[in-house]
Every structure is written in structure tokens, then in C-alpha cells.
N, C-alpha and C positions, 0 to 999 in steps of 0.2 A: 411212506417214503415214495416219492415220484420216481418212476423208472427212467433212467437216463436215456436220452435220444442221441445215440452215438453215431459218429462217422469215423472211419479209419483214414488217417493221413499217412501215406507212405512217402517218406522224404528221401530223394536223391540216392536210391540204391543203384548207383551208376558204376560202370566198369572202372572209372578212375579211382574208386575206393578199394579196389581189389589187388592193386599192384602199384609200385612207385611210391613217391613221397607221402601220398595221402592214404596209403593202405591202412585199413582199420586194424588196430592192434588189440583193443580190449573193449568188450569181449571180442575175441578173434572172429573175423568174418566167417570162418568155417563153422562157428557156433551160432553167430547172430543171424546169418542169412537164413538157415533153416527155420529159425524161430520167427523171423519176419514172414516167411512163406506160410508157416502154420497159423500165424495171426491173420494173414490175408484169407486163408481158407476158412477160418472160423468166422471172420466177418462176412464172407460170401454166404456161408451157411445160415447166418443170422439175418441175412437180407439187409445188411448195413451199407449205407452209402460209402464209397471208397473214392478218394482222390489220390492221384499219384503225381509226384513232382520230379522234375529234372532241373538241375542247376546249369545255367549257361554262364561261361566267362567271356563269351563273344568269340568271333572268328579270330584265330591266331593266338588265343589264350593258351598258356602251357597246360592247363587242365580245364576240363569241361568245355572244350571247343566243340561246338555243335557239328562241325564237319569231320570230327575224329571219332574213332571207335569208343574212346573213353567216356564220351557223352552218353552212350547208350545205357539203357537199363540192363541190369543183370538178366540173363535169359530166364532165370527162375522166377523173376518178377514179370518180365515182358511176356512170358508164356502164359501167365495168368490174367493178363490185362484183357478186359472185355469192353464192349462199346458203352456199357453202363457206367464205367469209371469216368471220373473227371480227370483229364490230363492237363497239367499246367507246367509251363517252363517259367522259371523264376530267375531274377538277377540278384536278389538280396538274400540274406540269411533266413529271415522269417518267411514262412509260407504265406503270410498275410500281406507282406509289403509289396505294393504295386501289382497285386493280383485281385481276382474277383472271388477268392475263396470264401471270405466272410459272407458275402452276399449269397453265394451258392449254398453255404451251410444253413443260412437262415431260410432260404427257399425250401430246404429239405427238413425244416423244423428241428434242426440239430442244436442241442445245447451242450454236448460233451464231445470233445475231440480226443482221439487216441493217436499219439505220435509214435511212429516207428521209423527206423532208417538212420541216416547218417548226416552229420556227425553230432554226437552228444555235445561237443564243445563249441558248436557253431550253430547249425540250423535248428537242431532240436531245442537248444537253450533259447535262441532268439524267438522261436515260434511260441514256446511256453510263456515267455515274458510278454509278448504282444497279445497273446490270447487272453490274458487276464484283463487288460484294458478294454478288449472287445466284448467281454462278458461271457466268454466260453469257459466251461470247466475243462481242464486239461488233464489227460492221463498220459503217462510216459512209461513204456515197457522197458525195464532195465536190461533185459536179455535180448531185446530186439532192436537195440541201438548200439552205438560203438564209438570209441574215441581213438585219437592218435597221441603219440608222445609229443609234447610241446616244449620248445626251448626258445628263448629270445632274451633280449636285454633285461627283462624283468625277472627271469628265473627259468627253472626247469621243473617239469612234472611228468612222470610216467603216464602212459595211457590209462593204467589201472587207477592211479591216484586221481587223474582228471575225471574219469568216468564216475568213480564212486563218490567223489566230492560233489560233482554236479548233481548226481541223483539225490544225495542228502539235502543239498540246497533246494532243489526243486520241490522235494517232498515236504520241506519246512514251510512252504507258503504258496508256491506257484503251480503245483501239480500233484496229483496222486500217482506215486511211483509203485509199480508192481511188476511181477513176472508175467510172461505170457500165460502160464498155467492159471495163475490167480485171476487174471483178466478174463480168460475164457470162462471160468466158473462164474464170475460176476455177470458176464454177458448172458449166460444160460439162465441165471437166476433173476435177471432183470434188475440187478443191484448196482449201486455205486461202489467204486473202490474207496477204501479208507485212506485218509491222508493225515499227516500231522499238521501242526500249525507252528507259527514262529515262537510263541511263548513256550509251548511244550518242548519244542526242539532246543530252545535256549536253556531251559532248566535241565533237560537231559544232558546237553552238552557240558554244562557247568559241572554237573555231578560226575560225569565220566572223566572230565579233566582233573577233578579233585581226587578221584580214585586211582588215576594213572600213576 
């Protein structure tokens, strides 16, 4: 088995996600933020390339206004940032959209990207989807990401439902989903994370629905 050539992608761990309408609810940011920083520390120890993202809504935007404090990275992430990190400001959900991330990853000979940060239901999801078409293997750390409660004309879902559902969807085809602890073990061993597939997930889903 070929050892994965990983890069850690830290997505939008910005102050606007720690209070106000976008405050991360599940896993609570009091839990997910320390897990994100543990992941960063493990990546640094392993000599892994790291890219950190900040989302901009543009000047005057109610959130992610680059002239406002909410745009800033959380101090626990900012304090770890070094000159070796690639820092990118993005305008779209996916970390690949209108950025040079894919080219940088290929320059680093990376074939596997590990996604941590916010939000599960927007930028993490969009990045995993686009990563498939670009040919990158994607890993998502379930305890180093987080979601918000969602309600609109189409319905309502709690942050826990949103997060757990998206994790199951991603693991069925688009990414290998694991905890930070499992990922750290895989990094130390030079191994890939296990993931399910659509057929297996469909059969297991049918069986569990029948048993319910």
C-alpha cells in the first residue's frame, strides 16, 4: 500500500464562527477548536504541508468583512501560523474555487487532503465534492469540523443532524471520515484512512431501515 502524501487544509476558523448567527453548534466549538489545534500540531510534527483559509464576504458584508474583527483567524490558530503555511483568502465555499490550492498541492506532490474547520454544511462539503473531480483523496475529521442549525423554506435540521448526516454522506463516496485520534494514528503509521463506498452504504442503510 502506498503511503499517502498528505496536506492539512484548515478552513475558515474565523472569529465570526464563535459568536452570532454563524456560531458553530455541533460539535460545539469549545470541543472542535481544541481538536483542530491538536490536528495542526500533529501535522506540524509530521512535517506535513499546511494551508490555512479565511473566507471573505467583501467590504460591508454582515459576516467575514475583511475590515472587521470577525474576519480574523481564532487566536489559537493564528498563534500557530508560520511562514511555511500557505495562506489563502477565498470567496466561494470550496477551497479550490478561484484559488491556486490545487496547483500548490501538486507542487508539494500531495495526493491526499485532510479537511478541518468550518462549516461542515458549506465549505467542508463543497471542498470534498470538488476535490473528487480534481483527483485528490479527501479526509474529513468529524470532531475537527462543525455545523450550525439550519432552517429555511425547504425545512429545518439541527446542527447535530446536519453534521452527522453530512459525515455519513461524505464517507459513503466522497471522503474518508474519521476522528482526529484515528487520523493521527494513521499519519504515524503512514497509512490511509478506511472509508465506505456507495454500494456498501446503501446496503447497510437498507438493512438498518428494515430493522428500525
